[in-house]
N, C-alpha and C positions, 0 to 999 in steps of 0.2 A: 541475194545476198549469197554471201559465200558458199558452198558445198563441204558439207563433212571431210574430212578426210578419209579417201578411200571411192569416193564418185567426182568424176567431172561435169558439167552443166553444157549440154552440146542442145546446138538450137530448144533452147529452155525446157528440158528437157534432165533429170540426172540419169546417166551411165553410171556406168562402175570403171573405176581405173583401178584395171587387174593386176599393176607394181604394188598401188595402195592399200589395197583389197587383201591383198596376201598377209601386209601385214599385220590387220585390222583383224584376220580371222587368225592369229598366232597370239593376240593380244585378249582375243576371246577366250580364248584356248588356254592359255596360262592362270586365266584368272578363274576359269573353272577348275583347273587341278591343284587350286593355290599354289600355282608358282607365282615369283619374281619374276619384272620385269625389266630389269636390267641387261639381262646377253639381248635380250631383240632393243632395247632403246642405244643399244653401243653398236649394234649394227646398221643398226637404221643413220647411226651419226657416219659412224663409217663411208655406207654409202652417199651419204648428201641428202638422205630422203628428210624434209623438211616438213611442220606442217603448211596450210593453203596461204597463212597467209608472210610465210618464207621463212619462219622461225625455227628451231630447230624441237622438237616435241620431249617436252618432260612429263614427269607423273600430274600437274593438271590438268595434261592433257589428255593422259591414258582415263582420267578419273572420268572425265566429262564424254570421252567415246562408252565407255561399258556403260555408261549410263542414256547412251541415245538409241532411243529407238525406231530410230529410220535405217539402222543394217536393218532392223529387220523386214526389213517395205513398210513400215507406215507412219506414215507422214503425218504429222502430230502439228497444226496451228493454235494458236491463241488467239481471241479476240480482244480480250480485254489479259493487260498482264499481271497473272498472281501477289499478293501483297507480299504474302511468306516466300522467302528463297528455297526453302526446299520446296516449296508445293511452282517453285518456279522451275523446279529440274524437273520433277516427277508430270505437272502438269495436267492433275486430275479432272480442270474442268476445260477442257483443252477439245476442240476438235479432232481425231484422229479418222484417217480414208486409210483404208486395209487395202495392199498387193500396188500400190499408188508409185514406188520405186522400185526397181531392182534388189533382190535381199541377197545382202553381202551372210547375214547370220542368220541362221533359224530362230525361229520364237522360242524354244526350248532351250536351247543353249544360254541364248538372252536372259531367259527369266532363270536361272541355276544361276546367272552370273550375280542376277538385280539377287538373288537372296543371299549368295553369300557375302557381297559388297556391304547388305543392310542387320547379316547378324553381327560381320566387323565392329560394327559402330554399338552393340550391347554393352550396358554397362555389366554386366555381369563378365565377358570379359576375362577384364583387368583384374578383377577381384581373386579369383583363381579358385573359385567353388568348386569341387566334386562334379555335379551338374550342370553348371553354370550353360546358358544356352540350351538348352535342352527341357528345361520343366515351360509349359505350355498351361496355360489356364481350360477348364471347361469351356470359356464364349469364344477359345479360339487366342486369344493372346497371348503369346512369351511373358512369362513372369518374370521382376527380376527378385535377383538378393537384396535384402537388407539384413539390416544389423539392429535392435533394439536393446538400449541398456536401463536396466533393472535392477534399484538396489546393488549397482555396483558390478551388476553378471551383467555380458552379452549375451542373447540369446539371438539367435539367426534363422530367417526364414526367407519364404520366396514371398511373395506377396504380389497380384495382379493390379499392374499399371492400369486398367480399365475402372477397377471398382465396380467389378458389375455384381458381387456379393459373397461371390467364395472364399471361402476365407481364409487367411492365410496356412502356411503349411509349413513346418518345421524341418529344415534342413536336414538334422537329422534323420527323421526320417525318411525323407525322400532318399538322403546316399545308401540310407538304408535297405531300400527298396530296391536299387538300382544295383546293390552288388550282390543282393540276395539272386535278382533277376539270371546276370552272368552268371552268378552260379550252377541255375539249374540249366541255362543256357547253354555251357561250356562244360555239364557234364560228360561223364563216359559216356553215357548211351547214345547222348544228342550228338556227342562226338565224332561218332561211329557214323551217325546220321551224314554230316557235315562230313568225315570221309568217305562214303562212300557218292554223293555231293558229284566229289572232286575227282575220282575216280571214273565220272561218267562225261567230267571238261574234258580230263583228259586224254577221253577217247576220243575228242574230236580233231584231235594237236595236230594228225593231218594234214585236217582241212583249214584249222587257221593258221597255219604253215604258208598255203594256199594260197589263203586271202590274205597273208603279210606281207606276201610276193607281190599279188597282184595290183596294190595299195603303193608296193615303195614303184614297183612300174610304172604306174598312171601316175604319181608324183612327178618321176622321171621326165617322163612324155611333157609334162605340163613346163618342169624347166625348161627342155628340148625347143620348146617351141618359141618362150621368152628369150632361148638366146637369137633363136634363130631368126626372131625378127626382131629384136638389135639388130643383126647381122647384117638385116634387109636392107634395114635403114640405113645404115652405113655405105654398104655399094650403092644405094639409088640415090642419094643427094649428094650434094655439096653444105659441109658442115663445119662451124667454126671450133677451132683448135679444143677448147674448153669444154665440150657440148663431144666434141670425140670423145678427148680423155674420160667425161663422165659416165660415159657407153662402155665404154674400154671396162673403165672399172665395176657396173655393173656385168657384165660380161664375162668378165675373170669371177664375181663373186654367184653367178648362175652356175658354172664350172666348178666352184669347190664345193655351195651346195647340190650339184648334181653326185661328185663322190662321197659326199657325205651319207648320202641317202643311200649309194655303190655298197657301202664298208657299211653299214646299219644294222645291225644285228637281230636277228627276229626274239622275239619276245620269249623273257624265262620261265618255265613252268615249277612249283612246286611241288615236290613227292608229298605224299599221303604223309610220311612218315614227319616230315618238316612241319605239316600246316598241324599235325598233333601237334607235338611238342608245344610247337607257340601257342596254339590254344589254350594248350595246358596250362601254361606260365603265366599267360594272364587270366584264368581262372585262379592259380594262386596268387594272383597280386591283381586286383581291379583299383585299378588307381587310375587318376584322371585320361588320363591316355587311352587305357583300354573300355573304360566306358564309353566315353567320344566316338573311339571308334566302332565301337559295337551297338550303340543304342543311336538311333535314329533321334527318335522324341519319348519326353515320360509327359504324359497328361494327366490333369487334376483334375479328378471326377466328387460333385458331390455328395452323393451317394455313394458311387463304388468307391472309391479310391485312387489308385492309380493304374493308368493304362500305360503300357510301356511297349513302345515299338523299336524292333531291332533293326536296323543294317541289312544284315543277312535274310530278306523278306523271304525269299525262293527258299532255303532250308528249314526258315518258319512255317510256311507252309507244311512242309514235309513233317517238321515233328508234330507238328498239329493238337490239337487239346491236349496231347499229357505233356507239350511243352507247359512255360512261361506264359500270365496274363499279363 
């Protein structure tokens, strides 16, 4: 059949199409960082890069690419077609061959993107609940927000869709626990621990700057190889004018990318004072943004109540048993 965008088939084997693969990586990177795809789609349109069937790549193709596990090197084959549409994408009954083709995306990034895409489908996202998408049942299933009306009054709960036996939990209890967690996590004492961790991080500023320069130099070298390869193709053969023009446009775009890399500023580090001020502002106003920024998940336990995990995992380990649980 037709290979996925990013691959070619040569002598009945998958090989990476480096030009297309670079855009696959950028698309996955944008998804992992929760960024949009407008810029990369516009660039592909300008450079005349099309899908394998010669059509312009749109958002629907982006979605299929982000769900395609072949980019991790895993070949998936279904003997029988799944009756359910979602199962046809996930292929739970498929035969899976690891390392069957060269990988473009590592499995860790692929799984992270799957998690982000799945979370975006959750019902709670549009509901605007304070802790939506963060609450998990003891059985491991994400709990959904529900509204119950009794005697003209509305009551808000989180319920387990798996019906595992864990009782529904009132939202105000979960919200209160989340706010209290942040209040303790961002207490003045713990802010000092976070500040100390930041100082230790900043002590490696020179090494990070050198790593950044090395990375930029490597990317510029890769782009220069692309440019030299196109230049060699132009010199070594007689090509139709349309192909020559297309290659010239690609070379011009690569030159611009090299210039953009050369002008890329190093990442900015914030001062301890700035971070402390920011943390204190979050503590004083524990709104939905603050909670989703600093809380990874809230687990509902039948026997012990709430268990909350922070996104600041390394810092929380330093805080230890004196911190929130």
